[in-house]
C-alpha positions in Angstrom: -0.4 -0.3 0.0 1.4 3.5 -1.1 1.7 5.4 2.4 1.3 8.9 0.0 -2.4 7.6 -1.1 -3.1 6.5 2.3 -2.1 10.5 3.8 -4.6 11.5 1.0 -7.3 9.9 2.1 -6.4 10.9 5.9 -6.6 14.6 4.6 -9.6 14.0 2.5 -11.3 13.0 5.9 -9.6 15.5 8.2 -10.1 18.5 5.7 -13.7 17.3 5.6 -13.8 17.1 1.8 -11.7 17.0 -1.2 -11.7 21.0 -2.0 -9.8 21.8 1.2 -7.6 18.6 1.2 -6.7 19.4 -2.2 -5.2 22.7 -1.4 -3.5 21.1 1.4 -1.6 18.5 -0.5 -1.0 20.6 -3.5 -3.2 18.3 -6.0 -5.8 18.8 -8.4 -9.2 17.2 -7.1 -9.4 15.3 -10.0 -6.1 13.9 -9.0 -7.4 13.6 -5.1 -10.0 11.5 -7.0 -8.0 9.4 -8.6 -6.1 8.1 -5.9 -8.8 7.7 -3.5 -10.6 5.2 -6.5 -6.9 3.6 -6.9 -6.9 2.6 -3.1 -10.6 1.4 -2.9 -9.6 -0.9 -6.5 -6.4 -2.5 -4.2 -8.5 -2.8 -1.1 -11.5 -3.9 -3.1 -13.6 -1.9 -0.5 -15.7 1.5 -0.6 -14.2 3.8 1.6 -16.1 7.0 1.3 -19.9 7.5 0.8 -19.9 9.8 -1.9 -22.9 12.4 -1.5 -23.8 15.6 -3.5 -20.6 18.0 -4.5 -19.7 20.3 -1.5 -21.2 18.0 1.3 -19.3 16.5 4.3 -17.7 13.6 3.1 -18.7 10.2 5.0 -16.9 7.5 6.0 -17.9 3.8 5.5 -17.2 1.2 8.3 -14.5 -0.1 6.0 -13.3 3.4 5.3 -13.6 3.6 9.2 -11.0 1.1 9.7 -8.5 2.2 7.0 -8.8 5.7 8.7 -8.0 4.4 12.3 -4.8 2.0 10.9 -3.8 4.8 8.3 -3.1 7.1 11.2 -1.1 4.9 13.0 1.1 3.8 10.1 1.5 7.7 9.0 2.4 8.1 12.9 4.7 4.8 12.9 6.3 6.2 10.0 7.0 9.9 11.2 8.7 8.0 14.7 10.6 6.0 12.4 12.3 8.7 10.3 12.4 10.8 13.8 14.7 7.8 15.0 16.9 7.7 12.2 17.7 11.3 12.1 18.5 11.1 15.9 20.5 8.2 15.3 22.1 10.3 11.9 23.0 13.4 14.2 24.3 10.5 17.2 20.9 11.8 19.8 20.2 8.7 20.1 21.6 5.1 19.4 23.2 3.1 21.2 26.9 1.3 20.8 28.1 -2.3 21.7 31.8 -2.3 22.3 33.7 -5.4 23.2 37.0 -5.3 25.0 40.2 -7.0 25.4 40.8 -7.7 28.7 44.5 -7.0 28.5 45.5 -3.6 27.4 42.2 -2.0 26.5 42.1 -0.5 30.0 45.8 1.5 29.1 44.5 2.2 25.2 40.8 2.6 25.2 39.8 4.4 28.3 41.0 8.1 26.9 39.0 7.5 23.9 35.8 6.3 25.3 35.9 9.0 27.9 36.1 11.4 24.7 33.4 9.5 22.8 31.4 10.5 25.8 32.1 13.8 26.3 31.1 14.3 22.5 27.6 11.7 22.4 26.3 12.1 25.6 23.1 10.7 24.6 24.5 7.6 23.2 23.9 4.3 25.2 27.1 2.4 25.3 28.0 -1.5 26.5 31.3 -2.3 27.1 31.7 -6.0 27.1 35.1 -7.3 28.7 36.0 -10.4 26.6 38.9 -12.5 25.7 40.0 -13.3 22.2 37.8 -16.3 21.5 35.0 -14.9 23.0 35.5 -11.5 21.5 35.4 -13.0 18.0 32.3 -15.6 18.6 30.5 -12.2 19.9 30.7 -9.9 17.1 30.3 -13.1 14.4 26.6 -13.4 16.5 25.8 -9.7 16.4 26.0 -9.4 20.4 29.0 -6.6 19.9 29.4 -4.5 16.8 33.4 -3.3 17.6 36.1 -5.1 19.0 39.4 -4.8 20.4 41.6 -7.4 20.1 44.5 -9.5 18.4 43.3 -10.5 15.0 44.2 -11.0 11.4 42.5 -8.6 9.7 42.2 -10.2 6.2 40.2 -12.8 7.5 37.0 -11.6 7.0 37.5 -8.2 9.4 38.0 -5.0 8.6 39.7 -2.6 11.3 42.7 -0.5 12.4 45.8 -0.9 13.8 45.3 0.8 17.2 49.1 -0.5 18.9 51.8 -2.6 17.9 54.4 -3.4 21.0 57.4 -5.5 21.2 57.4 -8.3 23.8 59.6 -9.2 26.4 59.8 -11.6 29.0 59.2 -10.9 32.8 61.8 -13.0 35.0 62.3 -13.2 38.7 65.7 -11.5 39.8 67.8 -14.4 40.5 67.1 -16.0 37.5 70.3 -16.6 35.6 68.8 -15.2 32.2 68.6 -11.7 33.7 71.9 -11.1 32.8 71.6 -11.6 29.2 70.6 -8.2 27.4 68.1 -10.0 24.8 66.6 -13.4 24.8 64.8 -15.7 22.3 61.8 -17.8 22.6 64.5 -20.9 22.7 66.0 -19.9 25.7 62.8 -20.3 27.3 62.5 -24.0 26.6 63.4 -25.3 30.3 61.9 -22.1 32.3 58.0 -23.0 33.5 55.6 -20.4 32.1 53.1 -18.4 33.7 50.8 -18.0 30.5 47.1 -16.9 30.2 43.6 -18.6 30.0 43.5 -20.5 26.6 40.5 -18.4 25.9 43.3 -15.2 26.1 44.7 -14.6 21.9 47.9 -14.3 23.7 47.8 -17.4 25.0 48.1 -19.1 22.1 50.6 -16.3 20.4 53.0 -17.4 22.7 52.2 -21.2 22.4 52.8 -20.8 18.6 56.1 -19.2 18.7 57.0 -22.0 21.6 56.3 -24.7 19.2 57.7 -22.8 16.1 61.1 -22.7 18.6 60.9 -26.6 18.8 59.2 -27.1 22.2 56.3 -27.1 23.9 55.9 -25.4 27.7 55.7 -27.2 30.3 54.8 -26.9 34.2 52.4 -23.9 32.7 50.4 -21.6 35.2 47.3 -20.5 34.3 46.0 -16.7 35.0 43.4 -14.3 33.9 45.0 -11.2 35.0 48.2 -9.9 34.1 49.3 -8.3 37.4 48.8 -11.6 39.1 50.7 -13.4 36.5 53.6 -11.0 37.5 53.3 -11.2 41.1 53.7 -15.6 40.7 56.9 -14.7 38.2 57.7 -12.4 41.3 57.2 -15.0 43.5 59.6 -17.9 41.8 56.5 -19.5 40.0 57.7 -19.3 36.6 58.1 -16.8 33.6 55.8 -14.7 31.8 56.1 -13.4 28.3 53.8 -9.7 28.1 53.8 -7.0 25.8 56.0 -4.3 27.3 53.5 -1.5 27.8 52.0 -3.8 30.1 55.0 -5.5 31.5 56.2 -1.9 32.2 52.6 -1.1 34.2 52.5 -3.8 36.2 56.1 -4.6 36.9 56.9 -5.0 40.7 60.9 -4.4 42.4 60.7 -8.7 42.1 60.8 -8.8 38.6 63.0 -8.1 35.3 61.8 -7.5 31.9 63.8 -8.9 29.3 63.1 -7.7 25.6 62.1 -10.7 23.8 64.2 -11.2 20.4 61.2 -12.7 18.2 60.1 -10.6 14.8 56.9 -13.3 14.7 55.8 -12.3 18.2 54.3 -8.9 18.7 51.3 -7.6 20.6 49.2 -5.8 17.6 45.9 -4.5 19.2 42.9 -3.6 16.6 39.7 -2.3 16.7 37.8 -4.3 13.8 34.5 -5.6 12.6 33.1 -8.3 10.3 33.6 -6.8 6.3 29.4 -7.6 5.4 28.4 -5.4 9.0 26.6 -2.4 7.9 27.6 -0.2 11.0 25.8 1.9 12.5 26.1 5.6 12.6 27.7 5.5 16.9 30.0 2.7 15.9 31.1 5.1 13.0 31.6 7.6 15.1 33.7 5.6 17.1 35.6 4.4 14.1 36.3 7.7 13.4 37.5 8.7 17.0 40.1 6.2 16.7 41.3 7.3 13.5 41.9 11.1 14.7 43.5 9.9 18.0 45.7 7.7 16.1 46.9 11.1 14.0 47.6 13.2 17.1 49.8 10.8 18.8 
């Protein structure tokens, strides 16, 4: 059903006749009469009782139904357009952003604060999840944007936000602390403190060790970097971490030695599915991240 013709019909009733309605919708009376006949033919119903020219129009019972529901349809259209306009102007809408547990606070906190200042009416949902859960959530549409370590050629678009070298965090008394730089293979006999398996960094470290010809043994798993470093300080093992994270949570009982590994870097991205049509709220976040990167 053409909503424009439905509007003409409602204007005829509200105006009390074809003459005044014609002036309001800027359409000739014959054209208005033709539009009404087309609506009646489409519905196979008579909507108006035709009286003498100049008399008040009168609705049939079917016309009353069409008039009532037509009002609701046109009002719904106006509400829809108003809501879309609000989303476009970022005075309404929501953003569901998935944040990687590792490093997101340091990197994204100032960006999120800026976003909230600029778009206070956007309803923002921040979900902190490990890398595996992040990918599943974005595939299911539970979040629109996500942060994490990901191959951007594998079904995703994104922005590289941070690229950090890795270090090995060791107890001060470990003999390896005397070296200026370490390789992955140097850790073959060392017990390791590693993240839980749902963290992407766990898989990165595991793969690097396997490429070096060994699988880590005596693994102690953690979900927080600061607790992992505390375990290192207590002598539980060594831990491979991004340099910025190791520095942030460093304690007196550990030493950070650079890791010589071109294949093992911490590359944090903001990403989204390639086929996804992004909301205006998400587009604004992406623009803010890009602006933040150019100002660094």
